[in-house]
N, C-alpha and C positions, 0 to 999 in steps of 0.2 A: 362305295367300292370304285376302286380305280377304272378308267377307261380301259387301260391295256387288259385288265381281266373280264372284262365284258366282252371286249374283242377274241379274246382267247376261246373264252366260251362260248363266242359264236360259231368260230371258225371247230370247236368240236363237233359242236351242233351240227353244224353243215356235212363234217365228215360222218357222221351218223346216216344223216338224209341220204348222201349220194350212195352209200354203202347198203342202205335197206331198200333201196328203188332200185338198184342193180340186182340185188337179192330177191326181192320180191318179181321184178317183173323178168327175169331170167329163169323162175320157175316154168318145171314143164308141167304141171296142172293148171287147171283154168283159176283165172283169179276174177275178183267180183269186176261185173261190167262184160262186154261183148266184144270188143273192138281188140286183137292182138296188137303190140307193138311190133315192130319189124326190128329184126336185130339190131339192123344199120344203125338206128334211131337210137336204138337202147345202150348200143355201143360206143356213138357220137357223145351222148347223157355221160357216161361215166368216163370218156376220157376228156372230153372238157371239163367236167366236175372236179377230176384229181387235176386236171393242169391248175385251173384256176384255185385250187386248195394249195397246190405246192407254190405257184407263185405268190399268193397271198402270204402264206409263213414266210416265205422267203423277206417279202417286203416287211412284214412285222417284225422282224430280226433285225434289217436294215434298210430301212424306209429310204427311198427316192421316189421323187415326183413322177415321174414314168414308169417304173414299174407299179407305183399304187393304179394308175389309170390303165394300165393293161390289166392289171387282177381285176380292176372295177367292169373293164369290160368283159373281161373272162366270165366274171360273176353273174352278168345281167345275162348273156348268152345261155349261160348255165340254168338261168331261172325260165328264162323265155322257153327254153325247149322244154326242161321239165314240167311247168305248165301247160304247153302243148301238151305232151305225151298224158298227162293228169287230163285234161278234156276230153281226150281221146279214149282214155281209159274209163270213163266213168259210163256207168250204165244208162242207156238209152230210155227214151219215155214213150216214142211212139208204139202205134198199134201193132209193128213187124218188127221191133225191137227183140232182140234174142234176150231170155229172162237173166240177172243178174246172179252171180251163185256167190257162197260166202266162203270166203278161205281159210287159211289156218292163221292168218296173221292178225285179222280183226274182222267185225261184222259189215262188210262193205268196205268203202273205201276213205273212210274216215280218217284212218290214221296218214294215207299218201297226201288228203287234202289238209291236215295239220302240217304233218314236214313241207310241203309247198306251199302253203300260205307264211308258213314260219320262214322258208326261204325267202320269199319274197321279201319281205319287212326286213328280215336281216340284211340282205343286200341292200336295201333302202338304206339301212343306218349305216353300214359301212361306206356306201357311196358318200353318203356327209360325210364322214370322218376323213374320208380321205379330199372330196374336195374342199372341205374349209380348213385342212391343215392340221388338225387334231393328231394325227399320230406323230410322234417325234422319235 
């Protein structure tokens, strides 16, 4: 399998994670966990994600060093915001924590953990490819 194919598959998976995170956390029904994510943080996550995706796709079609570094920086910002949202969204385990509820997407936060850890690993691989000059 060619490196370009792997990068395009990671790009498609990143788009799915960004879209599903937006859809899942903007739902009006209760989610797994007890902390509601403020709309401004959710909007920032979506805007940074779409911007990172757009710059990254443009970089893949016409690589330049500056554009690659900008896209990597945007991807890392997206991952950090996503992980922080995920950490806040996980159910608490303390005596006074609100009980978690199941939602229609999955039993608990497993799907979100899979998506965000996958994004972390994907962005680490993308960073390696950009910094090592593997994309031509």
